[in-house]
N, C-alpha and C positions, 0 to 999 in steps of 0.2 A: 326439706325444700328450702331454698334461699330466697324465694319470692317475697318482696315486701310490698305492703300496701300503704298507701297514703302519700301526702305531699313530699315530692323530692326523690321518689324511688322510680327510677326508669322513666320518668316523663321527659318527653323530647323538648328541648327548649333552644334548638339551633335556629338560625335565620330562615331556613326553609320551611318551618312548621308555623301553622296559624296560631295566632295568640301568643307567640314567644316574644320576649322583651326586645329581641334583636331583629324581629321581622321588619322588612321594608315595607312601608306603606305608600301607596301611590294616591295622589290627589285625583289625577285624570282617569277615567275609565279606560279599560283595555282598547276599545275601539278607536279612541282619540290618540293615544300614545303609540299605537302600533306602527305607524309609518316612521316613527323616529328611533325605535327600539333597535338594538344591535342584532337581536335574533332575526328581524324582519330583513335586515340588510345582509346577514350571512346567508339566509335562505335565498334572497334574490341573487347574491353572488353564486351560489350553488348552481342556480338555474342557468345564469350566463355562462359558467364553466361547462355546463353538461353538454352544450352543443359542440364545441371543438373536441371535447374529450370523447363524445359520442361518435363523432366522425372518425376519430382515431380508433376507438374500439371496433367500430363496424368495419372500417377498411381493413384492419389488421385480422380480424376473425374471419371475414368472408374471403379474403385473399388467401390466407395461409390454409384455411379449411378446405378451400376449393383446390388449391395446389396439392395439398396432401392427398385428397380424395382422387384427383385426377392421376396422381402418381402411384396409387395403390397397385396398379398392374406391375409396377416395377419394385425393386427392393428399397427405393427412396421414399415410397409413399408413407410407410409407418413412422420412420425417424421425423419427416416433415410434420405429419398429423400430430405425433406427440409433442414437437416443439411448439406447434400451434396452440395446443391445449394447455402446455406449460406456460405460454406466454399469456393466455387468458387468465390463468391462475394468479400470475403476478400482476396483471392489470386489475384483477378483482381485489388483490390486496391494496393497491392504490385506491381504488374507490371506496373501500372500507374505511381508509384513513381519511379520504376527503369527507365522506358522510360523518365521520367522528369529529372532525374539525369545524364543519360548517353547520351540520344539522344536529350536532349532539347525539348522534345515534351510535351507540357502542355495540358493535356486532363481534362476537367471538370468532376467532380464527377457525376455519374448518379443520378437519382431521389432517395431518400431515400424511404424505404418501407412505404407504406400507410395502416395503421391498421384499418380496419373497425370495428374489434372486439378486446377487450383487452383479454389478456391471450395467452396461448401456442396455441390454435387452431387458433386464429386470426392471430398470427405471421406465423404459418405454412401456412395458406391460402395466406397471403401476400407474402411470399417468393415464393410459387408455382405460384402465378399469375403474378409475376413481370417479364417483358421481360428481365430486366437487368441480373436476375438470369440465365436465358437460354442463353443469349449472353455470359455470363462469362463461362458457361459450354462448349459452342461451341468453345470459345477461348482456353480453356484448352485442348480440344481434337485436334484442328487444330495446336496449336502452336508446339506440339511435333515433327510431321513429318518435319515441316518447319525448326525447330531449328537443327535437324539432318542435313538436306540438307546445311543450311547456315553455320554451324559448319565445316562440312567436306570441303566445298568449301573454306572458308576463311582461315582455318588453313593450308590446303595443299598449297594454292596460297602463303600465306605469308611465309611458311616455305620454299618452293622451290625458291621463289624470293630472300630471304636473303642467303640461302644456296649457290645459284649459284653467287650472287653478292660478297660474300666473299670467293669464291673458291680459288682465288690466294693466300690467307691467310692460307689455310689449305690443299691444295692439296698434300703437302709433307707428309702427314700422310699415304698415300697409299703405296709409295714405301718404306717407313720406317717401317711400322707396318703391312701392308696387303699383302705385297710381290707382288703388281702390280704397273704399271707405273703410273696409275691415276684413276679418276672416269671412270667406264666403261660405254661407251654409247651404245654399241652393242656387242654381243658375240654369237657364235655358236660353233659347235664342231671342226671347222677348222679355224675360224677367229674371232679376238676380236678387238674392236676399243676402245682406251682409250683417254681421254682428258689429254694430257701430255705435249704437246708443247707450247710455248709461245703464238702462234697464237690462238690455241684452247682454251687456258685458258682465254685468253682476250675475245674472242667471248662469252664464258660461262659467264664471268662477265657482259658483256654488255646485254645479254639475261636476266640475273638475274636482272639488273637494270631496264629493261623494266617491268618485273614482279613486282618488288618492287614499281615502280611508279603507276602501274595499280592496285595494291592491295587496296589501300584506296578507289578507286572508285568502285571497285567490292564489298567491304564490304558495301559502302554507298548505292549501289544498293540493296543489301540484306536487310539492315536495313530499306530501303523504305517500303518494304513489312511488316515489322514489325510495322513501324509507321501506316500503313493503317489499320492492324489488331487491334492495340491498340485502334486507334481512332474510328474505326467502330464498335468494338464489346465491348470495355470496357467503352467507353464514353456515354454520354447520347443519347438517340435515337433521330431520325430526328423530331419525333412528339413532344417529350418533348422539344427539342430546339426550335421547332417552337412555341410551347405554351409560353416559356419563351420570345421569341421575340415579340409575339403579347401582352403579358402582359406588356412588356416594351414600346411598341408602344402605347398601351392604355393609359399608364401613360404620355407619352409625348403629346398625343392628348388632354387628360384632362387638362395638365398644360397649354398647349398652348391656349386652349379655355378659361380658367380662366384668363390667361394673357391678352387676347384680351378683354374679359369682363371688366377687371380692366381698360384697356386702354381707352375703349369707355366710360366707367362711368367717368373716370378722365377727358376726353376731353369734355364730356358733362357739368360736374360740373364746370370745370374751364374755358371753353370756351363759348359755346353758352348760357348755363344756366345763366352764371354770366353776359353776355351781355343782355340777355333778362331781368334779374331783374333790371339792370341799366336802361334799356329802359322804363320798367314800372314806375321807379322813376321819370325819366326825363319827361315822358308823364304826370305824376301826377302834377309835378311842372309846366309844360306848361299849363295844365288846370286851375290851380289856377291863374296864371298870364295872362290868356286870356283875361279877362275883364280889368284888371289894366294896363297892358303893352302888347298890341297885338304884338308889333315888337319884344319884347324879347321873347314872346311866339312862334313866328314864327321861331326865330333863334333856340330855343330849339327843336321845331318839325324838322327842317332841320337836326340838329344833330342827333336826334333819327332816322330820316330816313336813315341817313348814319350808324347809329349802327344796323338797321334791315338788310341793305345790307350785312354788315360785318357778322351778326349771320347767315344769309342764306348761305353765302359762306362757313363758317365753317361747317355748317350742310351738304352742299353738299360734301365737303371734307371728312367729317366723313362717310357719306353714301357711297362714292366712296371707302373708305377704307374697308367697310364691304362687299360690293358686288356691283360693278358698274352696272348701268342699261344698259350701252352699251354692256357689256359682255352677259348679259342674252338675250338682243334683237338681237345683230348682231354677237356674237361670238368672238373668240380669235383675228381674224385679226383686226377687228375694234377697239377693246378694247386695244390690244397692240399698235396700231397705235396712239390712243388717249394718252396712258402713255407715248409713245416715244415723242410725241410732246411737252411734258412738261419737258423733259430732257435738260440739259444745253448744250449738244453737239449734232450734227446731228446724227440721228439714222436711219439706214436702217432696215425696218421691212420685213420679208419674211415668210409667213405662208403657207405651202403646205399641206393642209388637205382636204380630199374629203368630209369628214363628221365631225360632232361635237362629242367630247368625252362626257362622263357623266359630268353633271355640277359641281360636286365635284372636279374631275380631272381637268376640264376646270378652276375652281377658283384657285386651287393650281398653276397651271401653269401661270396663270396671276399674282398672287401675287409674285411668283418667279422672274418672269421678272421684275416686278415693283420694288422689293427690289433690284435686281442687278442694274438695271438702276439708281436708287437712290445712291447706292454706287458709280458708275461712275460719277455722278454729284458731289459728295461730295469729293471723295478721289482720283480718277484715274488721274486727270490732263489730260484727253484725248481729242483729237480734232475730233474723230469719233468713232461710235460704230455701231454694227449690231446685229439684233436678228433674229434668224431662228428657225422655228418651223416645225417639220415633224413627220411623222408616220413610224415606221418599225415594221411590223407584229402586235404584241400585246403590243407595248411600244410606248409611246409618248416621243418625244426627243425635247428639246429646247436647244439652244446655244446662249450665249451672249459673244460678242467679242468687246475689245476695244483696242486702241493703246496708252494706258496710261503707267504710270511708272512701273506697275507690282507690284510684291512682296506680292500679296494677298495670304492668307492662310486660311484654315478652322481649325484654331487652337482653342483650348478650350477657351470659353469666348467670342469669335468673333461672329459677325453677321452671317457669312458664316456657322459657327458651328450650330447655332440655325436653319438656313435654311436647313442645312443637316439633322438635326433631324427632322424636319417637313416632308421633303420628305421621310425619312426612315419610318416614322409612316404609310405610305401609300405604302410601298415596292419600294420606289423611291431611286434614287441614285444622288449624287451631286459630280461631279469631277472638281477640280480646277487646272488649268494649268497657273501659272502667275510667270515666271522667272523675276528677277530683272531687270528693263529696258524694260519690257513688250515684246509683248502684253499679255493681260490677256485674257484667254479663259475658260468660266465657262459652263460646259455642265451638264444638268439635265435630268434624265431619269425617266419617270413616267409609271405606268401600264395603258394600254388603257382599258377603260370601257365604253361600250355603255350605253345611258341613258335608264334606264328601262321603258318598255311600261306600260302605266297605264291600269287598268282594265283587 
């Protein structure tokens, strides 16, 4: 394993991380600086653009879809409907780009069209069968009423807030040009109330300040709905995302299996196999000297006996690395106790499982704990450690804690990163909590699967 513990190994220090030397510190709280932040203005600009774009999307989608549906009784209906859906896909790409530029929302492109047949008919069939096309059409229809609502709310709140906040600067317009004392708050046939004295003007400005401070958060709440719509309707479907994840996991599993095979081959070739070759040569020399010099032959046989013991130990270690017999025979509790006994620090093992999981999950849990304890032995400089394994509903959880120097991180290229990839290949999760100075707490979560019943 290549995971290092301690200061300077895998610790994030960029400007986006708390406590980093380059992190930007604000003197004003978020509520006071929000009206002046670039993010707030970008989100407000997104809402302003949503209305004209929503009109364009809605008009195009409804007109073209209605035209295509009406022409289905003729041979023109299918091409028109396919063109309508293709246009919606293109407009959806424009919306993803707008959300990326103004909202900072990065949504992956949906799956491209899969043409089973070449030519115009194959293209039209692919467009009509694509779920992305219909989700883009649904977005074009739903975005318009929402854009009207968000535009009205955002513009009114923004205008009222700034108008009231700056009222002390322009209230003089009313007595000079409108012939009234100030902004009319209430009026009927017999009575009128104007905001014209210093107290009322100050209260108006304070109320405007509250509106101004609240406007960015109201706009942010409105754009949250836009984010959900763009992500849910214009991004890849859950099924497509899941397929991509499974393909990636399959690649990780294949690479891991290939790496394990190479390691086993290397260990056999450089270890036990080399010793057995030397053993055969030594026994051959001992056989030749048996009659001439029995004492020297006995010494050579004794040396060969030692080589046999060493080769057997290497083979046992190699077999334990593949799948320990104690895990198959007695389960996780005994297997983890065995691996904990070989750790350089005292380890407390607690396994709370009413039944055994599937052998594949059991093996992954064993090797995860084994590698984490190996890290503790090599890098943590700890004096004690603990391993806990338990089940929560349909998940198997295991936790390894040590009181070492900390600073461990699942950064790219580290052993913990490789371990996280292995767990991810079976829908598992690895969480590392290791502040500098310790303690280190590594939690792994695996799906619980029962052993299939034979027959």
